[in-house]
C-alpha positions as CSV (number, residue, x, y, z in Angstrom):
1,M,42.0,-67.7,15.9
2,A,45.7,-67.0,16.5
3,A,47.4,-69.9,18.3
4,S,48.8,-67.6,21.0
5,E,45.3,-66.1,21.8
6,D,43.8,-69.6,21.9
7,S,46.4,-71.0,24.2
8,L,46.2,-67.9,26.5
9,R,42.4,-68.3,26.9
10,R,42.8,-72.0,27.7
11,A,45.6,-71.2,30.2
12,L,43.4,-68.6,31.8
13,V,40.5,-71.0,32.3
14,E,42.9,-73.6,33.8
15,K,44.5,-71.1,36.1
16,Q,41.1,-69.9,37.3
17,S,40.2,-73.5,38.1
18,T,43.5,-74.0,40.0
19,I,42.9,-70.8,42.0
20,E,39.4,-72.0,43.0
21,S,40.9,-75.3,44.1
22,Q,43.6,-73.6,46.1
23,G,41.1,-71.2,47.6
24,N,39.0,-74.2,48.8
25,A,42.2,-75.7,50.2
26,V,42.9,-72.5,52.2
27,R,39.3,-72.4,53.6
28,A,39.6,-76.1,54.5
29,L,42.9,-75.5,56.4
30,K,41.3,-72.6,58.3
31,A,38.2,-74.6,59.1
32,S,40.3,-77.4,60.5
33,N,42.3,-75.1,62.7
34,A,45.6,-76.1,60.9
35,D,48.8,-74.7,62.2
36,K,49.6,-71.1,61.1
37,K,52.6,-72.1,58.9
38,A,50.5,-74.5,56.7
39,V,47.8,-71.8,56.3
40,D,50.4,-69.1,55.4
41,E,52.1,-71.4,52.9
42,A,48.7,-72.2,51.3
43,I,47.8,-68.4,51.2
44,E,51.2,-67.6,49.7
45,K,50.6,-70.3,47.0
46,L,47.2,-68.8,46.3
47,N,48.6,-65.3,45.9
48,A,51.3,-66.6,43.5
49,L,48.6,-68.2,41.4
50,K,46.6,-64.9,41.3
51,L,49.8,-63.1,40.1
52,E,50.2,-65.7,37.4
53,K,46.6,-65.3,36.4
54,S,47.1,-61.5,36.3
55,S,50.1,-62.0,34.0
56,I,48.1,-64.2,31.6
57,E,45.3,-61.6,31.6
58,K,47.7,-58.9,30.6
59,Q,49.2,-61.0,27.8
60,L,45.7,-61.8,26.5
61,Q,44.6,-58.2,26.7
62,A,47.7,-57.2,24.7
63,S,46.9,-60.0,22.2
64,V,43.3,-58.9,21.5
65,G,43.6,-55.1,22.2
66,G,46.2,-52.3,22.4
67,N,47.6,-50.2,19.6
68,P,50.2,-52.2,17.5
69,G,53.7,-51.5,18.8
70,S,52.4,-49.5,21.7
71,S,51.4,-49.9,25.4
72,V,48.8,-47.3,24.9
73,S,45.2,-48.6,24.5
74,K,43.6,-48.2,21.1
75,E,40.9,-45.9,22.5
76,A,43.5,-43.6,24.3
77,F,45.7,-43.5,21.2
78,R,42.7,-42.7,18.9
79,Q,41.5,-39.9,21.3
80,A,45.0,-38.4,21.3
81,V,45.0,-38.4,17.5
82,V,41.5,-37.0,17.1
83,N,42.1,-34.3,19.8
84,T,45.2,-33.1,17.9
85,L,43.4,-33.2,14.5
86,V,40.4,-31.2,15.8
87,G,42.6,-28.9,17.9
88,R,44.8,-28.0,14.9
89,L,41.7,-27.7,12.6
90,F,42.6,-30.7,10.3
91,F,38.9,-31.4,10.5
92,I,35.8,-30.3,12.5
93,P,32.2,-31.5,12.7
94,S,30.1,-29.7,10.1
95,F,27.6,-27.1,11.3
96,K,29.1,-27.3,14.7
97,I,27.4,-24.1,16.0
98,Y,24.0,-25.8,15.4
99,G,25.1,-29.0,17.1
100,G,26.6,-30.8,14.1
101,V,25.2,-33.6,12.0
102,A,26.4,-37.2,12.3
103,G,28.6,-38.3,9.4
104,L,29.4,-34.9,8.1
105,Y,32.7,-33.1,8.6
106,D,34.5,-30.0,7.4
107,Y,38.2,-30.1,6.5
108,G,40.1,-27.2,7.9
109,P,43.2,-25.5,6.3
110,P,45.8,-28.3,7.1
111,G,43.2,-31.0,6.3
112,C,42.5,-29.4,2.9
113,A,46.2,-29.2,2.2
114,V,46.8,-32.9,3.1
115,K,43.8,-33.9,1.0
116,S,45.0,-31.8,-1.9
117,N,48.5,-33.3,-1.7
118,V,47.1,-36.8,-1.6
119,L,44.9,-36.2,-4.7
120,A,47.8,-34.5,-6.6
121,F,50.0,-37.5,-5.9
122,W,47.1,-39.9,-7.0
123,R,46.9,-38.0,-10.3
124,Q,50.6,-38.2,-10.8
125,H,50.9,-41.9,-9.8
126,F,48.0,-43.2,-11.8
127,V,46.5,-40.7,-14.3
128,L,49.8,-39.4,-15.6
129,E,51.8,-42.6,-15.3
130,E,49.1,-44.7,-17.1
131,N,47.9,-42.0,-19.6
132,M,44.4,-42.3,-18.2
133,L,41.5,-40.3,-19.5
134,E,40.1,-38.1,-16.7
135,V,36.5,-37.2,-16.6
136,D,34.3,-35.1,-14.2
137,C,30.6,-36.1,-14.1
138,P,27.6,-34.7,-12.2
139,C,26.8,-35.8,-8.6
140,V,23.1,-35.8,-9.4
141,T,22.3,-39.0,-11.3
142,P,19.0,-39.9,-13.1
143,E,17.2,-42.9,-11.6
144,V,17.3,-44.9,-14.8
145,V,21.2,-45.0,-14.6
146,L,21.2,-46.4,-11.1
147,K,18.3,-48.7,-11.9
148,A,20.5,-50.3,-14.6
149,S,23.5,-50.5,-12.3
150,G,21.4,-52.3,-9.6
151,H,21.8,-49.6,-7.0
152,V,18.1,-48.7,-6.8
153,D,17.2,-52.3,-5.9
154,K,20.2,-53.6,-4.1
155,F,22.2,-50.7,-2.5
156,T,20.9,-51.5,1.0
157,D,22.1,-52.2,4.5
158,L,20.0,-54.1,7.1
159,M,18.6,-51.8,9.8
160,V,17.0,-52.3,13.2
161,K,15.0,-49.8,15.2
162,D,14.7,-49.1,19.0
163,E,11.1,-50.3,19.5
164,K,10.4,-47.5,22.0
165,T,12.3,-44.5,20.7
166,G,12.5,-45.3,16.9
167,T,16.3,-44.7,16.8
168,C,17.8,-46.6,13.9
169,Y,21.0,-48.7,14.0
170,R,22.8,-50.8,11.4
171,A,22.1,-54.4,12.4
172,D,25.5,-55.9,11.4
173,H,27.4,-53.2,13.3
174,L,25.5,-54.0,16.5
175,L,26.4,-57.7,16.1
176,K,30.0,-56.8,15.1
177,D,30.4,-54.5,18.2
178,F,29.1,-57.2,20.5
179,C,31.5,-59.8,19.2
180,N,34.5,-57.5,19.3
181,E,33.6,-56.3,22.8
182,K,33.4,-59.9,24.1
183,I,36.6,-61.0,22.4
184,Q,38.6,-57.9,23.5
185,K,37.3,-57.2,26.9
186,D,35.7,-60.3,28.4
187,L,38.8,-62.3,29.2
188,S,36.7,-65.0,30.9
189,I,35.1,-66.4,27.8
190,S,36.4,-69.8,26.6
191,A,38.6,-70.3,23.6
192,E,35.7,-72.1,22.0
193,K,33.3,-69.2,22.5
194,A,35.9,-66.8,21.2
195,A,36.3,-68.9,18.1
196,E,32.5,-68.9,17.6
197,L,32.4,-65.1,17.8
198,K,35.3,-64.8,15.4
199,H,33.5,-67.1,13.0
200,I,30.5,-64.8,13.1
201,L,32.7,-61.8,12.3
202,A,34.2,-63.7,9.3
203,V,30.7,-64.5,7.8
204,L,29.0,-61.3,8.9
205,D,28.5,-60.0,5.4
206,D,26.9,-63.2,4.3
207,L,24.2,-63.3,7.0
208,S,20.6,-62.9,5.8
209,A,18.1,-60.6,7.5
210,E,16.6,-63.6,9.3
211,E,20.1,-65.0,10.4
212,L,21.2,-61.6,11.6
213,G,18.0,-61.1,13.6
214,A,18.3,-64.6,15.1
215,K,21.9,-63.8,16.3
216,I,20.8,-60.4,17.8
217,K,18.1,-62.2,19.8
218,E,20.4,-65.1,20.8
219,Y,23.0,-62.8,22.3
220,G,20.4,-60.5,23.8
221,I,21.7,-57.4,22.0
222,T,19.6,-54.3,22.7
223,A,19.7,-50.6,21.7
224,P,23.1,-49.2,22.8
225,D,21.7,-45.9,24.1
226,T,18.6,-47.1,25.9
227,R,18.9,-50.9,26.3
228,N,15.4,-51.2,24.8
229,P,14.5,-54.2,22.6
230,L,15.2,-54.0,18.8
231,S,13.0,-54.6,15.8
232,D,13.8,-57.4,13.3
233,P,16.3,-56.3,10.6
234,Y,15.0,-54.9,7.4
235,P,16.7,-53.3,4.3
236,F,17.3,-49.6,4.0
237,N,18.4,-48.0,0.7
238,L,21.5,-45.9,1.3
239,M,21.1,-43.4,-1.6
240,F,19.9,-39.8,-1.1
241,Q,16.9,-39.4,-3.3
242,T,16.0,-36.1,-5.1
243,S,14.0,-35.0,-8.1
244,I,15.5,-33.3,-11.2
245,G,13.6,-30.2,-12.2
246,P,10.6,-28.6,-10.6
247,S,7.9,-31.0,-11.8
248,G,9.1,-33.9,-9.7
249,L,8.5,-36.2,-12.7
250,S,12.2,-37.0,-13.2
251,P,13.5,-38.9,-10.1
252,G,17.2,-38.9,-9.3
253,Y,19.8,-39.7,-6.7
254,M,23.0,-38.3,-5.3
255,R,25.5,-40.7,-6.8
256,P,26.8,-43.4,-4.3
257,E,29.9,-43.9,-6.4
258,T,31.6,-42.1,-9.3
259,A,32.0,-45.2,-11.6
260,Q,28.7,-45.0,-13.4
261,G,29.6,-41.7,-15.0
262,I,32.5,-43.5,-16.7
263,F,30.5,-46.5,-17.8
264,V,27.8,-44.5,-19.5
265,N,30.5,-42.5,-21.3
266,F,32.4,-45.6,-22.5
267,K,31.4,-45.2,-26.2
268,D,32.7,-41.7,-26.5
269,L,35.9,-42.4,-24.4
270,Y,36.6,-45.5,-26.6
271,Y,36.3,-43.2,-29.7
272,Y,38.5,-40.5,-28.1
273,N,41.1,-43.2,-27.5
274,G,41.3,-44.1,-31.2
275,N,39.0,-47.1,-30.8
276,K,41.8,-49.0,-29.1
277,L,42.0,-51.2,-26.0
278,P,43.2,-51.3,-23.3
279,F,42.6,-47.9,-21.8
280,A,41.6,-46.5,-18.5
281,A,39.3,-43.6,-17.4
282,A,39.6,-42.0,-14.0
283,Q,37.4,-39.7,-11.9
284,I,37.8,-37.9,-8.6
285,G,34.6,-36.6,-7.0
286,Q,32.1,-36.6,-4.2
287,A,29.9,-39.5,-3.5
288,F,27.0,-39.8,-1.0
289,R,25.6,-42.5,1.2
290,N,22.9,-42.0,3.7
291,E,24.5,-44.1,6.4
292,I,22.1,-45.5,9.0
293,S,24.2,-44.6,12.1
294,P,27.5,-43.2,11.0
295,R,30.4,-43.4,13.4
296,Q,34.1,-44.0,13.5
297,G,34.7,-40.3,12.6
298,L,36.2,-39.8,9.2
299,L,36.0,-43.5,8.3
300,R,32.2,-43.7,7.9
301,V,30.6,-40.5,6.6
302,R,27.6,-39.5,4.5
303,E,29.5,-37.4,1.9
304,F,33.0,-38.4,0.9
305,T,35.6,-38.2,-1.9
306,L,36.2,-41.2,-4.2
307,A,39.0,-41.6,-6.7
308,E,38.1,-44.4,-9.1
309,I,39.7,-46.0,-12.1
310,E,37.9,-48.1,-14.7
311,H,40.5,-49.9,-16.8
312,F,38.8,-51.4,-19.9
313,V,40.5,-54.5,-21.3
314,D,39.9,-57.4,-23.7
315,P,38.4,-60.2,-21.7
316,D,40.6,-62.7,-23.7
317,D,43.8,-60.9,-22.9
318,K,44.3,-59.5,-19.4
319,S,48.1,-59.3,-19.6
320,H,49.7,-55.9,-18.9
321,P,52.8,-54.5,-20.6
322,K,54.2,-53.0,-17.3
323,Y,53.4,-55.9,-15.1
324,S,57.1,-56.8,-14.7
325,E,57.7,-53.5,-12.9
326,V,55.6,-54.7,-9.9
327,A,56.0,-58.5,-10.1
328,D,58.9,-58.6,-7.6
329,L,57.1,-56.6,-4.9
330,E,56.5,-58.4,-1.6
331,F,53.9,-57.5,0.9
332,L,51.2,-58.9,3.1
333,M,48.5,-60.8,1.2
334,F,45.5,-62.6,2.6
335,P,44.1,-65.0,0.1
336,R,40.7,-66.6,0.8
337,E,42.2,-70.0,1.5
338,Q,44.2,-68.5,4.4
339,Q,41.1,-66.7,5.8
340,I,39.0,-69.9,5.7
341,S,41.7,-72.0,7.4
342,G,42.1,-69.4,10.2
343,Q,45.7,-68.3,9.2
344,S,47.0,-64.8,9.1
345,A,48.1,-62.6,6.2
346,K,51.7,-63.5,5.0
347,K,54.3,-61.7,3.0
348,T,54.0,-62.9,-0.5
349,C,55.7,-62.1,-3.8
350,L,53.1,-60.6,-6.1
351,G,54.5,-62.4,-9.2
352,E,54.2,-65.7,-7.4
353,A,50.6,-65.0,-6.4
354,V,49.7,-64.2,-10.1
355,S,51.6,-67.2,-11.5
356,K,49.8,-69.5,-9.1
357,G,46.4,-68.1,-10.0
358,I,45.8,-66.7,-6.5
359,V,45.4,-63.3,-8.2
360,N,43.3,-63.9,-11.3
361,N,45.3,-62.0,-14.0
362,E,48.3,-59.7,-14.7
363,T,46.3,-56.5,-15.0
364,L,44.6,-57.0,-11.7
365,G,48.0,-57.9,-10.2
366,Y,49.6,-54.8,-11.8
367,F,47.0,-52.5,-10.1
368,I,47.4,-54.3,-6.8
369,G,51.2,-53.6,-7.0
370,R,50.6,-49.9,-8.0
371,V,48.2,-49.4,-5.1
372,Y,50.7,-50.8,-2.7
373,L,53.4,-48.4,-4.0
374,F,50.9,-45.5,-3.8
375,L,49.9,-46.1,-0.2
376,T,53.4,-46.8,1.2
377,R,54.8,-43.7,-0.6
378,L,52.1,-41.6,1.1
379,G,53.3,-42.8,4.5
380,I,51.2,-45.8,5.3
381,D,53.2,-48.4,7.3
382,K,53.8,-51.4,5.1
383,D,53.6,-53.7,8.1
384,R,50.0,-52.5,8.8
385,L,48.8,-52.8,5.2
386,R,47.5,-56.0,3.7
387,F,45.6,-57.1,0.6
388,R,42.7,-59.3,1.4
389,Q,40.9,-61.4,-1.2
390,H,37.1,-61.4,-1.1
391,L,35.6,-64.7,0.0
392,A,33.3,-66.4,-2.4
393,N,30.2,-65.2,-0.5
394,E,31.3,-61.6,-0.8
395,M,31.7,-61.6,-4.6
396,A,29.0,-60.9,-7.1
397,H,28.5,-63.8,-9.6
398,Y,29.9,-61.8,-12.5
399,A,33.2,-60.8,-10.7
400,A,36.4,-62.7,-11.7
401,D,38.4,-61.7,-8.6
402,C,38.3,-58.9,-5.9
403,W,40.9,-57.7,-3.4
404,D,40.7,-55.0,-0.8
405,A,43.7,-52.9,0.4
406,E,43.1,-52.9,4.2
407,I,45.0,-50.6,6.5
408,E,45.2,-51.4,10.3
409,S,44.1,-48.6,12.5
410,S,42.8,-48.2,16.1
411,Y,39.4,-49.3,14.7
412,G,40.9,-52.6,13.3
413,W,41.5,-53.4,9.6
414,I,39.8,-50.8,7.4
415,E,39.0,-51.3,3.8
416,C,40.4,-48.3,2.0
417,V,40.9,-49.4,-1.6
418,G,38.9,-52.0,-3.6
419,I,40.6,-53.6,-6.6
420,A,38.1,-55.7,-8.6
421,D,37.9,-57.5,-11.9
422,R,34.2,-56.8,-12.6
423,S,34.1,-58.7,-15.9
424,A,31.8,-57.0,-18.4
425,Y,28.8,-56.7,-16.1
426,D,28.5,-52.9,-15.9
427,L,28.8,-52.2,-19.6
428,R,26.3,-55.0,-20.4
429,A,23.8,-53.7,-17.8
430,H,23.8,-50.2,-19.3
431,M,23.8,-51.6,-22.8
432,D,20.7,-53.6,-22.0
433,K,18.9,-50.7,-20.4
434,S,19.8,-48.0,-22.8
435,G,19.9,-50.0,-26.1
436,V,23.2,-48.3,-27.0
437,P,26.0,-50.8,-27.9
438,L,28.9,-50.4,-25.5
439,V,31.3,-52.6,-27.3
440,A,34.8,-52.8,-28.7
441,H,36.1,-54.2,-32.0
442,E,39.1,-56.2,-33.0
443,K,39.7,-56.2,-36.8
444,F,41.2,-59.4,-38.4
445,S,43.8,-59.2,-41.1
446,E,41.9,-62.1,-42.8
447,P,38.4,-63.5,-42.2
448,K,38.3,-66.0,-39.4
449,E,36.0,-68.9,-38.8
450,V,35.0,-68.6,-35.2
451,E,32.9,-70.6,-32.8
452,K,30.5,-68.5,-30.9
453,L,28.6,-69.3,-27.7
454,V,24.9,-68.6,-28.1
455,I,22.7,-68.4,-25.0
456,T,19.0,-68.0,-25.8
457,P,16.7,-67.8,-22.8
458,V,13.2,-68.9,-23.5
459,K,11.4,-65.9,-22.0
460,K,7.9,-67.4,-22.1
461,E,8.9,-70.4,-20.1
462,L,11.0,-68.3,-17.6
463,G,8.1,-65.9,-17.3
464,L,5.6,-68.7,-16.3
465,S,8.0,-69.9,-13.6
466,F,9.6,-66.7,-12.3
467,K,7.0,-64.0,-13.2
468,G,8.3,-60.7,-11.9
469,N,11.8,-62.0,-11.5
470,Q,12.0,-63.2,-15.1
471,K,14.2,-60.3,-16.2
472,K,16.9,-61.0,-13.5
473,V,17.0,-64.7,-14.3
474,V,17.4,-63.9,-18.1
475,E,20.2,-61.4,-17.3
476,A,22.0,-63.9,-15.1
477,L,21.8,-66.6,-17.8
478,E,23.1,-64.3,-20.5
479,A,26.0,-63.2,-18.3
480,M,27.4,-66.8,-18.0
481,N,30.9,-67.4,-19.3
482,E,31.6,-70.2,-21.7
483,K,32.6,-72.8,-19.0
484,E,29.4,-72.0,-16.9
485,A,27.2,-72.2,-20.0
486,M,28.7,-75.5,-21.3
487,D,28.5,-77.1,-17.8
488,M,24.8,-76.1,-17.6
489,K,24.2,-77.5,-21.1
490,S,25.7,-80.8,-20.1
491,S,23.6,-81.0,-16.9
492,L,20.4,-80.1,-18.7
493,E,21.0,-82.8,-21.3
494,T,21.7,-85.5,-18.7
495,K,19.3,-84.5,-15.8
496,G,16.8,-82.2,-17.5
497,E,17.2,-79.5,-14.9
498,V,20.0,-77.7,-12.9
499,E,20.3,-75.5,-9.9
500,F,21.4,-71.9,-10.8
501,H,22.4,-69.1,-8.5
502,V,21.0,-65.7,-9.5
503,C,23.1,-63.1,-7.7
504,T,20.7,-60.2,-8.2
505,L,17.9,-62.2,-6.5
506,G,20.2,-63.6,-3.8
507,E,18.8,-67.1,-4.3
508,T,19.3,-70.3,-6.2
509,V,16.6,-71.3,-8.7
510,T,15.9,-74.4,-10.8
511,I,16.5,-74.0,-14.6
512,K,14.7,-76.6,-16.8
513,K,15.8,-77.8,-20.2
514,S,12.8,-76.0,-21.8
515,M,13.9,-72.6,-20.3
516,V,17.2,-72.0,-22.2
517,S,19.0,-73.0,-25.4
518,I,22.8,-73.2,-25.3
519,S,24.8,-73.9,-28.4
520,K,28.0,-73.1,-30.3
521,E,27.8,-71.8,-33.9
522,K,30.6,-71.5,-36.4
523,K,30.7,-68.2,-38.4
524,K,33.2,-66.4,-40.7
525,E,33.9,-62.9,-39.3
526,H,36.0,-60.0,-40.4
527,Q,36.1,-58.5,-37.0
528,R,35.4,-59.5,-33.5
529,T,32.9,-57.5,-31.5
530,F,33.0,-57.9,-27.7
531,T,32.1,-56.2,-24.5
532,P,35.3,-55.2,-22.6
533,S,36.0,-56.4,-19.1
534,V,36.7,-53.7,-16.5
535,I,39.2,-53.7,-13.7
536,E,38.3,-51.2,-11.1
537,P,40.6,-49.8,-8.4
538,S,38.3,-47.6,-6.1
539,F,40.0,-45.4,-3.5
540,G,38.2,-44.0,-0.4
541,I,40.3,-40.9,0.0
542,G,39.0,-39.9,3.4
543,R,39.7,-43.3,4.8
544,I,43.2,-43.3,3.5
545,I,43.9,-39.9,5.0
546,Y,42.5,-40.9,8.4
547,C,44.7,-44.0,8.5
548,L,47.6,-41.9,7.4
549,Y,47.0,-39.6,10.3
550,E,47.1,-42.5,12.7
551,H,50.2,-44.1,11.1
552,S,52.0,-40.7,11.2
553,F,51.2,-39.7,14.8
554,Y,53.5,-40.2,17.8
555,L,54.3,-38.6,21.1
556,R,57.7,-37.5,22.3
557,S,58.8,-36.0,25.5
558,S,59.8,-32.3,25.8
559,K,63.5,-31.7,26.6
560,T,62.6,-30.9,30.2
561,G,60.5,-34.2,30.3
562,D,57.5,-32.6,31.9
563,E,55.2,-32.9,29.0
564,H,54.4,-34.9,25.9
565,L,54.5,-33.2,22.5
566,N,52.3,-34.4,19.6
567,V,54.0,-35.0,16.3
568,F,52.8,-36.0,12.8
569,R,55.6,-37.6,10.8
570,F,54.1,-36.8,7.4
571,P,56.4,-37.3,4.4
572,P,57.1,-34.0,2.6
573,L,54.9,-35.4,-0.2
574,V,51.7,-35.0,1.8
575,A,52.7,-32.6,4.6
576,P,50.2,-29.6,4.7
577,I,53.0,-27.2,4.9
578,K,56.5,-28.1,3.6
579,C,58.5,-25.8,5.8
580,T,58.3,-22.9,8.3
581,V,60.5,-19.8,8.4
582,F,61.5,-18.4,11.9
583,P,63.6,-15.4,12.8
584,L,65.5,-16.7,15.9
585,V,64.6,-13.6,17.9
586,Q,62.6,-10.5,17.1
587,N,65.1,-8.5,15.1
588,Q,64.4,-6.4,12.0
589,L,67.4,-7.7,10.2
590,Y,66.4,-11.3,10.8
591,E,62.8,-10.5,9.8
592,D,63.9,-9.0,6.5
593,V,66.0,-12.1,5.7
594,A,63.0,-14.3,6.6
595,K,60.8,-12.4,4.1
596,I,63.4,-12.7,1.4
597,I,63.5,-16.5,2.0
598,S,59.7,-16.6,2.0
599,K,59.6,-14.9,-1.5
600,S,62.1,-17.5,-2.8
601,L,60.0,-20.4,-1.4
602,T,56.9,-18.9,-3.0
603,A,58.7,-18.6,-6.3
604,A,59.8,-22.3,-6.0
605,G,56.2,-23.4,-5.3
606,I,56.9,-24.5,-1.8
607,S,54.1,-24.1,0.7
608,H,55.4,-22.5,3.9
609,K,54.5,-20.4,6.9
610,I,56.5,-17.5,8.2
611,D,56.3,-16.9,12.0
612,I,57.8,-13.6,13.3
613,T,56.1,-13.7,16.7
614,G,58.2,-13.4,19.8
615,T,57.4,-16.9,21.0
616,S,60.4,-19.0,22.0
617,I,61.9,-21.0,19.1
618,G,61.3,-24.3,21.0
619,K,57.6,-23.6,21.2
620,R,57.4,-22.6,17.6
621,Y,59.1,-25.9,16.6
622,A,56.6,-27.8,18.8
623,R,53.7,-26.0,17.1
624,T,54.9,-26.9,13.6
625,D,55.8,-30.5,14.6
626,E,52.1,-30.8,15.7
627,L,51.1,-29.8,12.1
628,G,53.5,-32.3,10.6
629,V,55.7,-29.7,9.0
630,P,58.9,-31.6,8.0
631,F,61.4,-28.7,7.9
632,A,62.0,-25.4,9.7
633,I,64.3,-22.7,8.5
634,T,65.6,-20.6,11.4
635,V,67.2,-17.2,10.6
636,D,70.0,-16.4,13.1
637,S,72.2,-14.3,10.9
638,A,72.1,-12.2,7.7
639,A,74.4,-14.6,5.7
640,S,73.3,-18.1,6.6
641,V,70.4,-20.0,8.2
642,T,69.7,-23.4,9.8
643,I,67.4,-26.0,8.5
644,R,65.9,-28.4,11.1
645,E,64.4,-31.8,10.2
646,R,61.3,-32.6,12.3
647,D,61.8,-36.2,13.4
648,S,65.5,-36.3,14.1
649,K,65.6,-32.7,15.1
650,D,69.0,-32.5,13.3
651,Q,70.0,-29.2,11.8
652,I,72.3,-28.1,8.9
653,R,73.6,-24.7,8.0
654,V,73.1,-23.3,4.5
655,N,73.6,-19.9,2.9
656,V,70.5,-17.7,2.6
657,E,70.6,-17.9,-1.2
658,E,70.6,-21.7,-1.1
659,A,67.8,-22.2,1.4
660,A,64.9,-22.3,-1.1
661,T,66.9,-24.6,-3.5
662,V,67.7,-27.1,-0.8
663,M,64.1,-27.1,0.3
664,K,62.8,-27.6,-3.2
665,S,65.1,-30.5,-3.8
666,V,64.3,-32.3,-0.6
667,T,60.5,-31.7,-0.6
668,D,60.2,-32.7,-4.2
669,G,62.0,-36.0,-3.4
670,N,64.9,-35.3,-5.8
671,T,67.3,-35.6,-2.8
672,T,66.8,-36.9,0.8
673,W,67.5,-35.4,4.1
674,A,70.4,-37.8,4.4
675,D,71.9,-36.2,1.3
676,A,71.5,-32.8,2.7
677,W,73.0,-33.9,6.1
678,A,76.0,-35.3,4.2
679,N,76.5,-32.2,2.0
680,F,76.1,-29.3,4.4
681,P,77.7,-28.3,7.8
682,H,75.9,-29.5,10.9
683,H,74.5,-27.1,13.4
684,S,74.0,-27.8,17.1
685,S,72.0,-25.6,19.5
686,G,71.3,-27.0,23.0
687,S,68.8,-24.3,23.8
688,A,66.8,-24.3,20.6
689,E,64.5,-27.2,21.5
690,E,63.8,-26.0,25.1
């Protein structure tokens, strides 16, 4: 817990106690018929204490709630953003005329344009920059693929039901909402109770069904809509099931992620890349998750766009040739040690984090740096972006290191990009299931004598002890790295048995000496055959876009001061429309000039909108500001026009023939508005904004 919040809660408890004592003193004075002056002084002191308490409450409320940098509440700010987005058709509930369906949304024209611009920049920033191999795989996936990946057995959330109505809720969300509500709105709870609730939030992902159910009962949490009692939590698989073909004999699922399509194509992609590592494959596509009770608007939906990268690398060499380009970047990082000790994220130099081993390797560090540059160039506020390392209880046993790019919004810190070193788990899983070798080769110039780790599970012994779980225990043993395997060998030789955590079972088992053979053998080899590790940055495009909406939104007063105008400060890179073209007044000459400029903008590939309605220029500016259009060209003569910048409202004057060229240069990022402001005459019009 932040020190300021902790001290404020303690101060509030002490102040309440002092107020109660002073209240008792006032009542005692009145009961003893004390003189009026003494009673008035005591009442004045009591009122002063109440004012001090009110001040502490306001500080505490600001500490735990409120939009960062704003006096507006998070809920009011969010509602203003959503109302504007829906009102201007950035997005709308799907199937609205039939009442809509929770977790499904349609993007309207400006929303489609923003999404298209974000994806175009993603391709430029990652696919083109890194020479990635882009693929496009089907959304419908055979069951065998997702069985191998673990999704059929493990892709679940814990669900509870309203015992009377049958309405379903996600169990961890109910507990999370309860804790957040108490921390943010119940100012009377003690600092110790707040710390307890914050601890629950920190370990929420690690709670078992039994522990989650116990907490729900302990806090008396009921169904939000009816206040009815809830069932015990139980797992619900989030994949949409279907069948492929009319017979129903070939089960399948709508893919929950795009990554599996890349993994199953590794062999062909490796060949296409000249049998060389490292290389990266990328895919943009729809994914589907049958969320139990979707909420939070665009942040938690049942169909969404993912952009995923699978960077295949030699597990013995995770250096990156372009790492030095990002090593000096500084941004908020939140390593697991700081999370466990209750500290906050701190600005850290990426190179320092990698050299100290906080970030596992250079390639992982490189992608963290590239993700930071991608998000901030889109318009995400760098002070509300942090990279949080997964705690040990969040990571799968095979993962080397995992970080999430989290963006702060009115809903709190939202995971928008996951950057994980997944080791060789995925390729091995598909190799074991399919029988197809998904491996890479390194040829030696001369034969080498190598020492190889050999892990041989004794399946008969394991089957007797673990029966139906034998396969998962075998897979976990075979997935051990050299250090884990040699540590196990040493323990087995000295103790005869060892405790071993099997991630896919979610439990620790006892391995006896008779169950596995671990050794090292020397061999002469002409080439090295290995399963590549994969480093996976995975982007939730819808989440990034929603956070961008919030970070870009602000209110400003109209010139008359009688209303607030909504503005999105999108960078030209992602703005749905780059500029608008207005004739100052309805005039045929001006309209003809506007159409000439419009043709020039179209030829230059600049999205724009021409508005020849008779509405006042001020209202037309306000309408386009609400769409986040960065520039407006106003035609007020046949020879020259003005160009207005959205946020400063500054205007320059350029010749008609130059308008499209200036717009192209500024919107493409070749020059800045500051450059244009320095190079062209300034224009001032007092009435234009009215």
